[in-house]
N, C-alpha and C positions, 0 to 999 in steps of 0.2 A: 167638214171634210172637203166639200166641193169648193169652198172658198180657198182653202189651202192649196188644193191642186191647181186652181186657176193662177194663184200667185207664183207657184213653182214654175209653171209653164211660161209665165211672163218673164221670169228671171232667166230662164234658159234661152229665151229669144234675145234678151239684152246681152247675154254673155256671148252668143254667136256673133252678134253685130260688133261687139268690142273686139273679138278675135279677128274679124275680117279687117277692121280698121288697123289693128296692130300689124297685120301682114302687109298692108299697103304702106305703112310708115317704114317698116324695115326695108321694104323694097326701095323706097325713095332714098333713105339714108345710105343704103349700099351703093346706089348710083352716085350720090354726092361724094362718097369716099373714093370711088374709082376716079371721078373727075379731079379731085384734089391731088391724088397721086400723079395723075398726068400733068397737072399744073406745076407741081413741085419740080418734076423732071424737066419741065420747060424753063423755069425761072432759075434753077441752081447754077447753070453756067454764067448767066448774067450777074448773079450775086457774087460769084467768085471773082470775076473780072473787076467788079466795082470795088471790092476789098483791096485788091492789088493797087488800083488807082488811088484809093484813099491813103494807103501806106506810102506810096511814092509822093503824094502831095504833102504828107506830114514831114517826110525826110527833106523835101525841098524847102519847106517853111523853116525847119531847124537849121539847115545850112545857111539860108538867108539871114536868120537871126544871128548866128555865129559871125557871119561876115559883117553884119552891121555892128556887132559888139566889138570885133577886132578893129574895125574902122573907127568906131567911137573911142576905143582905148588909144589908138594911135593919135587921134586928134587931141586927147586929154593929157598926153605925155608932157607937153610943155607946161600945162597948168600944174600938174603934180610935181614936176621938177622945181618950179617956182615956189610951191608950198613947202617942199622939203628944205630948200636952200634958205628960206626965211626963218625956219625953226618954229617950234611950237609957240603960238601966240596965246595970250591970256584968254581963257574960256574956250579954246579950240584944241585942247590936248587930245580929246577923244578923236577929233577929225584927223589930227596929225598922225596918231597911232594907227587909225584905220587905213590911212593912205600908205603908210610905211608897210603895214601888213599886206596890203594889196600888191605893192611893188615886190615884196619879198616872195609872194606866191607866184607872181608873173614870171619870175626868173625861170621856172621849170617849163614854161610854154613858149619861150622865145625861140625864134627860128634859127638865129645865128648867134655865134659866140660874141660878136660885137654888141648885139642887143643885150645879151646877158650881162656883159661887163659894164655897160652903161647903167643898167638897172641896179647892179650890185654896188656901183659907185654911189648911186642915190640912197640905197639902203644903208651903206656905211656912213654916209653923211648924216642921214636921219638918226642913226644910232648915236653918233657923236653929239648931235644937238640935244638928244634926250638925256645923255649922261651929263652934259653941261648943265642942263636944267636940274638934274638930280643933285649934282655937286653944289649948285647954287642954293637949293632948298636946304641941304644938310648944313651948309655954311651959315645960313640964316638961323637955323635952330641951334647952332653951336657957337654963337658969337654973343658978345655982351657979358654982363656980370651974371653969375648964377643966382637963382632966387635965394632969399635969406633963409638960412637953415633954422628950423625949429628944434624943439627938444628931441623929437623922434625923427629918425632918418627916413626921407622920402625919395625914392629914385627919381632922377631928373630926366623926364621924358621929352619928346618933341611936343611943341604946342599942337593942340588939336587941329588947327587950321592947316599947318604944314603937314601933319600926319595924313590928313584927308587927301592932300595932293600927292604925297609920297607913295602911298599904298598902291594905287593903280599904276603909277609910273614904274615902281619896282616890279610889280607883277608882269608888266609888259616887257621890261628889260630881260627878265628871266626867260622869255620865249624867243629871244633873238637867236639866230643861228650861230653855233659855236663849232669848232673843229671836232669836238667829241660827239656832237649830235648831228651835224650837217657837214661831213668831211668834204663833200664836193661843192659846197657853196663858195662862190668866189670871194665874198666879203667876210666869211667866218673868221679867219685869222686876225684881220684888222679889228673886227668887233670884239674879239676876245681880249686883245691888247687894250682896247678902250675901256672895257669893263674892269679889267685888272687895275688900271690906273684910277678909275673911279672908286673902286673898293679900297685901294690904298689911301686915297684922300679921305674917304669916310672914316677909316680906322684912325688916321692921324687926327682929324678934327674932333671926333667923338672921344678919343682917348684923352686929348688935352682938355676938352670940356669936362669930362667926368672927373679928371684929377682936380680941376678947379672947384668942381662941385663938392668933392669929398674932402678937400683940404680943411674946411671948417670942422667937419666931423672928426677928422684925424686929430686936429689940435684939441678938440673937445675931449677925446679919449684920454689924452695926456693930462689935460687940466683937471678932469673929473676924477682921475686916478687918486688924487691926493685927498679928495673929500668923499667919494662914493664908497659904499660897501665893496670889499674886495671881490666877492663872488659876482656881484652885479657888474662891476667895472670890467672884470675879465671877460664875461660873456658879451659885453658891449663891444669889446675890441674884436671878437670873433664873429661879427655879423657877416653873412655871405656877400653883402654889397662890396666888401673890400676885395673880393676874389673873382667876381663874375666877369666873364668876357668870352669872346669867341675867337678873335684874331690876334696874332702875335703883335702886330703893330698897335692894335687897340690896347693890348695888355701892358705895354711898356710903361706909359705914365702911371697906370694904376698900380703896377707892381713896385715902381719906384716909391710911390706914396706909401704902399703897404710896408715896404722894407724900412723906410724912414720912421714911420710910426712905431713899428715893432722895435726898432733899435732905441727909440726914445723911451718907450715904455719899459724895456728891459733895463736901461740905464737907471731909470727912476726907481725900479724895484731893487736893483743892486745897492743903491745908496742907502736904503732903509728896508732891508729884507724882512725884519721882524714885523714891520708895519704893513708891507705889501705882499706878504706870503700868499694870501688868497687871491690877489690879483693875478699872480703868476699861475697858481693852480687852476683857477677858473679859465684863464686865457688858454692854457695848455689843453684843458679838457674840450673847450669849444673848438679850437683850431684843429685838434685831432679828429673831431667828428666831421670836419670838412674835407678830410683827405680824399675820400672817394670822389667827391665833386671836383676836387683839384686835379686828380689823376685824369679825369675825363677832359679837363681843359688842356692838360699837357699834351694829349694826343694830337690836338689841333695846332700846336705850335710849330714854328719852322724848324727845319733840321738843325740849324745852327744853335738853337736854344733849347732843344729837347732835353739836354743833359742838365739844364739848370732847374732848380726846384726851390723857389723862394720860400714856399711854405715849410718845406722840410728844414731849411736853414733856420727859419724863425722858430720853429718848434724845438730844434736842438738847443738854440740859445735859451729859450724859456725853460726847457727841461733841465739845463745845467743849473739855472737859478733854483728850480724846484728841488733838485738833488741836494743843494746846499741847505735848504730851509729846514729839513728835518733834523739833521745833527745840530744845527745852530740853535734850534728851538730848545732841544734838550740841554745844550750847553748853557743857554740863558737860564733855564730852570735851576741848574746846579749852581750857577753863579748867584742866583737870588738868595741862596743860603748865607752868603757872605755879605751881600748888599741888599738887605730887605727893603721893600718899598715903604712909603710912609703909612703908618697905621693911624687909628683914631686916638682918642684920649687913652693914655696909659698903654698904648700899643696892643690892644686886644681885638681891634676890628679886623675886617677882612683885608688881607694884604693884596697888593696890586697883582702880583704874579699868579695868585690863585684865581682872581677874577678874569685875568687875561687867558689863563689856561682853560677855564670853563667856556669862555667865548670861542677860543680856538677849537675846542672839542665840539661845540655846537655847530660849527661850520664844516667840519670834516665830512659829514654825510652828503653835503651839497656838492662836493668836488670829489666824490669817491672814484669817478671814472679817471681822474688824474692821479689821485693819491696811490691807488693800487699799482698801476704800471710804474710809477716813479719809485715806489718802495721796492718793487721787484727788481728794477734796474740797480738800485742802491745795494740790495742784498740784505737778507734777513739779519737784523741786529747790527748792521754796519753803521747805523745812525748813532750808535753809542760811542762817541769819540772819547778817547782817553781812558777807557776801561781796562786796557791792557789785555784784551782777549778778543777772539774772533767768534762771533755768534754764527752758528751754522755748523759747529762741531760740538758734539756732546748732547746738550739738552735739546737743541733745536735742529731740525733736519735741514738739508740743503735747500737753497732758495728755489731751485727748479722743482722740488717736490711739494712746495707750499703754495696754496692758492693766494690770490691777491687779498681776499677777505681775511684770511688767516694772518697775512703779513700786517694788515691794518690792525688787527687785534693785538699782535705782538707789539707793534709800535705804540698803540694806546696804552697797553700794560706798562711799557717803559716810561711813558709820559706820566702816568698816574703814580707809579712807584717813586719816580724822581721828584714829583711834586710833594708827595708825602714826606720823603726824606728831607727835602729842603724846609718844609714847614716844621718838622721836628727839630732840625738844626737851629732855625730861627727862634723857636720857643725856648731853647736852652740858653739863648743869649740874653734873655731877660734877667735882670738883676734879682728880681723876686720871683721865685718859682711858681707861686700861686697865680700871678698874672700871666706867666708863660703858659700855664696849663689852660687858662681861660682862652688865651689866644689860639692855642692849638685846637681846643675843642670847637671854638667858633669856626675856624677855617676848615677843619676836617669835616665837620657836620655840613657846612655849606657845600663843600666839594662833593661829598657823598650824595647829598640830596640832588644837586644839579646834574651830576653825572650818572648816578645809578637809580635813585628813587623817583625823581621828578625831572627827567631831562627835558630841555626846551625843544629839541629836535626829536621827533618820534622814532627816527631810525638810528639814533645814537646807541640805543641798547644793543643793536646788531654788532657793534664793535667791542662790546664789553664781554669778554670771555668769563668763564666761571672762576678761574684763578684771579682775574682782575677784580671781579665782584667780591671774592673772598678777601682780597687784599684791602679793599676799601672798607669792608665791614670790620675787619680786624683792626684797621687803623682807627676807626671810630670808637671801637670798644677800648682800645689802648688809651686814646685821648680822654675818653670819659673816665676811665679808671685813674688816669693821672690827675684829672681835675678833682675827683673825690679825694684822692690821696693828699694833694697839695692844700686843699681848702678845708677838708672836714676830718682828716686823720688827727690833727692836733686836738680837736674837740673830743674825739673818741678816746684819745690817749688820756685826756684830762679826767675822764670818767673811769679809767681803769683803777682797780684796787691793787695795792701792793701789800698783800697779806703778811708777808714776812717782815715788813719794816716796823710796824707798830702794832701793839696789842689793841684789840677792839675795846673801846670804852676808856682807854687811857687819854690823858691830856694831849699827848703827841698825836694820837690817832684823830682826836677831834679837830686838832689844829690842821692836820693834813686834809681831812674831809672838807673843812671850811675852805682851805686853799683850793681844793679841787673845784668846788662850786664857784668860787670867785674866778678862778682861771677859765672855767668853762664859759661863764657869761661874758667875761672880758673877750675871750676868743670869738664868741658868737657875735659880739658887737663889732669886732674887727672884721669878721667875715661879712657882716651886713654892710659895713662901710665900704669894703672892697667891691661888693656886688652893686652898690649904688654908683660907684665910679666906673666899674668895668662890667658892662652888660653881657650876660651870658645868652648866646643863641638869639640875639636880637632879631635876626632875619627869619626865624622859624618858630612860630608860636607853638606848634604841636610838639616839636622836639624840646623846646624850653619847658613846657608843662610836664613832659615825661621825665626830664632830668629833675625837676622839682619834686615830683612824686618819689623818685628814687632817693633823693636826699632826705625827704621826710622819713621814709622807711629805714634809712640808715641811722639817723640821729635820734628821732623821737622815741622809738622803743627802748633804746639804750638809756636815754635820759630818764625815761619813766621808771625803768627797773632800778637804776642807781638812786634816784630820788626816793622811791618807795622804800628801798632797803635802808638808806641812811636815816630816814625819818623813824623807822622802826627801832633803830639803834640809839636814837636820841643823841645825835652828835652835837646838838645845841639846844639851849633852852628857848631860843628864838630862831627857829629854822627859817622863817620868812625873811630874816635879814640877809641870809646867804642864798636862799632859793628865790632869786629875784623874779623869775617868770615861771608860770606853770607849764606843764608839757603842752597844753593846748595853745598857750600864748607863744611858746617856742615854735610850734608847728605853724601858726599863723605868720610869725615873723619869717620863717624859712620860705614859706610860700610867697611872701612878698618879695623875696629876692628875685623871683622869676616872673614878676608881673611887668 
């Protein structure tokens, strides 16, 4: 306890000493603070005056700098004038443009009108020198012979070296003062006139150059029209390269080339419309799709040519050809009934007009965008020339109420029915009806398969309406029934029994039965010989097999019943002499007809 008391007493003594020291420090700091306040009050007026002196000194330095700059500018005027009058030198285009930009900016700071006019004269001279350089570069890029054209069209651009020089030059020319942007600039009117002349020169040179470059492709369009697929050739003519432009002067040579090419193509199509129908339809479809782009170009044409529309005139010419193509195609199908194409041996193979009709139908979906509008303009049913009636009254509604897809379906229906009628008429011209029935079956089966069952183009089925499909199916059933009737009805008639003619078991009856068997096998041999010469459904193995099965079901059961019945009645002591083949052998022989 005594030790703790001693320590506490010692701590209290140290605390008192610390307190005294703190008081002395506070007293000292208070005195310093008073002295600092007095010092600040003494220095503040001096600091304020010094700031004023520094500001005046800075203003004086700036004024001297401006004076030196003006003096230097005055001294360099002669050098800049010499540089401007010489024109842009190789490798110094940036220096020249910087100098011209500096002179242009200096006009606003000239003290007198005389100085401004002198500087404006230099700016105008510099602008003319730059436009001369621009025209020279454009001329270099638009001279000589165009590059050799390949199979695919490639736009003819400026060479990269010239383009690298033209880009900064054009960018600077666009910054020059014009009346619309700098109405008070003394050189603005003259610069505007200079730039207009340069632009006109550009349009003239590039328009001529582009025409030279496209002439080879235009000639190629006409040459390839005679050998290329019609849809592809028509789209090739409608490439946007034939139409693209921005200025009226630039458009003139291009439009002349377009008009000449379109006229040549139209003349070629008119000379052989049945051959080039799809050239016309494809070209009409492609060019129609370019009308919005064309209308945009027309807005930029001069006032004197805004009423002209070369694309519209070309479209009307091609549309007129397309309007003719549909009635003429149907007329050709009708004419085929009187002048059939060459068939194969015995005239039972596929005829030319059926093959061409299938090819025609396969291509229709590819040019639907053209077929629909043209049929709408022609009118529903008006493609049926010489029928003595106007479609659109009675069975079919007015064209305005019919969609383009429906019009195409109506047209396809008429094509198919006309083809079937022509085939039927041709089959009846055969001297032997059995061969005519094979001809009709072969062609109708091929036609139905390629149009309805297995079309080459997947979208062709969209053009086949239910009445059209029913017509095709009915035509095939009729052709097949005619084939059976012409080739196998005589066999079936040979097996018919005439019960009222002779008494069963009599000599006359036996002779008649023997005659029936003899006639049946003679007719069977004749049918076999006919089928060896005239192949049935040679193009379609599945259909041929199906017809063979139906023939077996038609003949063999009847033969089996007849043979069995006559055997039981003992029409002969030696029936094998007259029953030359068993029913199994007859079935095998019939199946061989269709292998």
